[in-house]
N, C-alpha and C positions, 0 to 999 in steps of 0.2 A: 504494500500500500504506500501511497504518497505521504510524506511527513517532512517536517523541517526540524533539524536538530543541530547539535554541535558536539565536537569531540575534544575541543580545547577551550579553555576560558579565554575571554577577550571581549572586544567591542562587537557591535552589531554585525560586523562583516563575518564573524565566525559562524553565524547561522547559515545553513545551506540545505537545499532540498536533498532528501535521502529516500531510499526505498527500504522498508523494513517489513517483517512479517506482520500480519494481522494478529493482535493479541487474543488470547483466549480467556474468558472470564473464569475465575476460580470460585470456590464456595463463597456465597454471600456477595458476589460481584455481578455486574451487568456489563455487556459489551454494547457500546453506543456507536452508531453510524453518525459521525459528526456533521452537523450542518453549519454551525458557527462556533468559533473559539474566541473567547475574550482574551485580550492582551492586558497584562497587569504588571505592576512594578516589581512584584516578587519574582517574575520571570526574568526581568533584567538583572536582578541580584543573583539569580541562579546562573545566568550566563556569565556574569562577571566573576563568579567563583566564591561568592560569600557563603555558599552552602557546600563548598568543597569542589574538587576537580571531578569531571565526568568520568564514569567507568564505561568506556565505549561511547556509543552514540546516545546522547541525552536529548530527549524530546521534551521541551518545556510545554507549558499550558495547564493552568489550574482550574479552568472552568470552560464548559462546552454546553451546547444544546444539540439535540438530534433525536433520532428514534432508536429505541432499544432493538438491537439486532440479535442478541442471544442472552440467555439467563444462565448464571452459574448455579451450582447445586444449592438448594435450600432457600432460594429467593422466592418470596411470595409478595402478592400485592402489586406486581408489575407484570407486563406481558410484552412479548415481541410486537413491535410496531408502536408502542406507547411513546408519545413525545415527552421529553424530559429536559430539564436543566440539571447539570451535574457539577459538583465540586470534585476535583481530582487531587487528593492530597499528595500523590506521588508524581503529579505532572502527566504529560503525555497527550495534551489536548491539541497540539499543532499537528494533527494527523487525520486521516480519513476515518479511522476507528480508534476508540479509546475505551479503556476499562475503568469503571468507577465502582466504589462500594455501593451496594444497593441502598444503604441508609442515606447516601448523599446524592441519590438520583431523585429529583423532585418533579412530580407531575406538573405539566404546563396547562393547567385548566384555565382557559380563557387568555392565555399569554402566547404570543407568536414565538416561533423558533428564533427569529431574529432578536427579539427582546430577551428571550431566555439565554441566548449566547453570552450576554453580558451581565447576567443576574446572579448566578450561583455563588460566586465569591464576593462580588462587589456589594450586592444587597445584603447578603448574610453578614458581612463585616460591618456595614453601616448600621444595620439593626443591632448587631451584637455589641458594638462599642457603646451605643446609646442605652439600650434597654438592659444589657447584661452588665458590662463593666462599669458604666457610669450611673446606672440606676436612675435614669432621667425621670423626673416627676413633672406633672403639669405646673406651669409657672416658671420653670427654670430658664435662665439665660445661658445660651450655648455659643461657644466660639469654635470654629472649624478651620483648621489649617488645610492647605491644598484644596481650597474651596471650589476650584474649577475642575478637579479631577473626577474620576468615576465614583470613588467612595464619597468624596466631599459633596458632590452635587446630589447624590442620593441621600446622604446624611442630613443635609439641610431640609429636605422634604420630609424625611422620616421624623426628624425632631419636631417639626410642626404637627405632624400627624399624631405624635405622642403628647402634644400639649405644651411644647416650649413657648414661652412668652416672647422671647427675642432670640434671633439667630444671627450671629456675625460670622464673617469669613475672612481669611487672609489668602493672598496670592502673591506671586512674584512680580507681575507686571500689570500696568494699567489696562492693557488689552484683555488680560485674563479677568480682571475685575469687572469689566463690562460684560463679558460672557457670563460670569458667575451670577450676576444679578438676576438672571431669569429664573433662578431656583428658589426665590423667596427670601433671600437674605435681607435683613434690615440695613446692613451696610457691609461692603467688602473693602478691606483695608490692604495696603501693601505690607508684606511681611517684615520689611526692614523697619517700619515705624509703628506697627500695630500696638505694641506695648505702651509707647508714649502717648498715642492717640487715645486709647481706651483709659489710661490712667488720668489724662487731662480731663476727660469727660466723666470721670468718677464712675466708670462702668465696671462692675464686678461680675465675674463669670462663675456660674454654678457648674458648668460642664465644659471642659476644654478637650477637644479631640486633636491629638498630635501624632501624625505619621512622619514627622520631619526629624525630630531629635536635635541634639547639639544645643547651640546657643538659642535656637527658637524655643526649645522646651524649657530651658532655664528662664527665659524672659517671661514665659506664660505663667510661671508659678506665682509671681507677685500679683497677678490679676485675680486670683481665686477668691471668691466670696467665702464667708464662714461656711464650712463643710463643703466647699467646692472640690470637684474631682477632676484631675488631669488624667486622661486616658492615653497611654502610650501604645501605639499599635503599628509602628513601623520606624525605620531609621533611614528615610530617603536621603538625608544629608550625608550619610555615610561618614559621620564624624565619630571620634572616640566617645565611648559611653560616659555619661555624666557620673560624677561621684558626688552624691548629695548628702548633706548632714540631715539627721532625722529630727533634731529638736525643733527646727523651724516649722515642721509639719504639725507638731502638736501645739506649739505656741500660737500658731495662726489658724488652727482648725482646717488644715488642708489635707487632701488625700491624693496619693499617686497610685493609679491602678493600671491594668494592662489588658489587652485583648489579643489573642492569637488563634486564628482559625485552625492552624496546624495542631496546636496543643489540644484544643477541644476535640478535634477529630480523633486524637489518640486516647484521650482520657475521659471525655464526656460527649460522645457522639450524639446522644439524644438531645443534649442542650444545643449543639450545633444545628441539628435538624430542626429543632423548634425555632431557632432564630431564622433559618432559611425559609421555612414555611410561613412564618409571620410576615417576613418581608415580601415574599411572593404574593401573599394575599393582598397586601397594600398595592402592589403593582397591578394585580388583576382587577382590583376595584376601581382603579384610576386615581387613587389618593396620591400616588407618586408616579413618576415616569423616568425612564432611562433616556438619556440624550446620547444617541449613537452618532458620533461626528465623523466617523470614517469606517469604510468597509473595504478591506484589502484582500487580495488573493493570498493563498497560503504562501506562495513563493516570495511575497512582499513583506513577510513578517519582520525582516530586518528594518524596514522603513518605520514600522510602528515602534520598534525598540529604539531607533535613533531619536524619535520624538520624545519618548518617555525618558530616556537617559538625559536628553538636553533640557527637559522640563518645558517643552513647547506644546505638549499635548493638552487637549481639552476634552471633557466628557469621556465617552467610552469608544474604544477602537475595537473592531471585530475583524477576524479573519473568516472569510466566507469559503466554505467548501462545497456548497450546493451548485 
């Protein structure tokens, strides 16, 4: 089957078309004929080597949509031909066929395959950081870094659906700020000056979503309201990890928490499935929407990686295999 993979770590140019065997689903797994594969920042980190060197050909891709082509032993509740969105904890989505745990293959009731291709990881993460890690409650004020990205644009809408009173975002450029405003933010600020602007306006944050890390994470801590929660769920800046003293958290009633889809997949798969199904229900009802800004061929995956690594991406980028 056709796929895109890499056998050495490096820049987007290491991604190349390959021919590999169609995988077979094992017990508790399903085989999916892929219609769309979402492109995510975690796949950029995979290619760069943050998760270690590849052992042979590594095929990235953490989320897909398509139809179930075969069932592994013990799978119930799904049938061949069912349209699903799927989270792939071990990757493999940049291919004509991919294997997913049946627990992470979610029925697409009332959702198109196209929208489903960008939903399983992005929407699950956006819902999980808000409802799971941050314990968002009605009336909270929310600040979302990377406001124009796939998770950020979804999280702004989900925060509103969960009752947030105000939602702010940060981005790198003025162009991205204009784009992000369409998702219901009260204001979208430049990341270089967000802390100063919100401090000057005496705006305190109950929930801060941070996939950036480094100096951006450090700056956000001072904005937290009493019992405010900063959720770390990525390290896009690829800076050294922060070393934070504990006493300021207790003295200022602050909390630091985290969210990892991969960890939940290993240790609490039912929780992960619950986050995914809740987010997909919001998508099916029309309460939120995915903004798919580009649809590329499988062979053009390197172009999507170039944009993600350079930080010029907006919304959600899909690879189309149909």
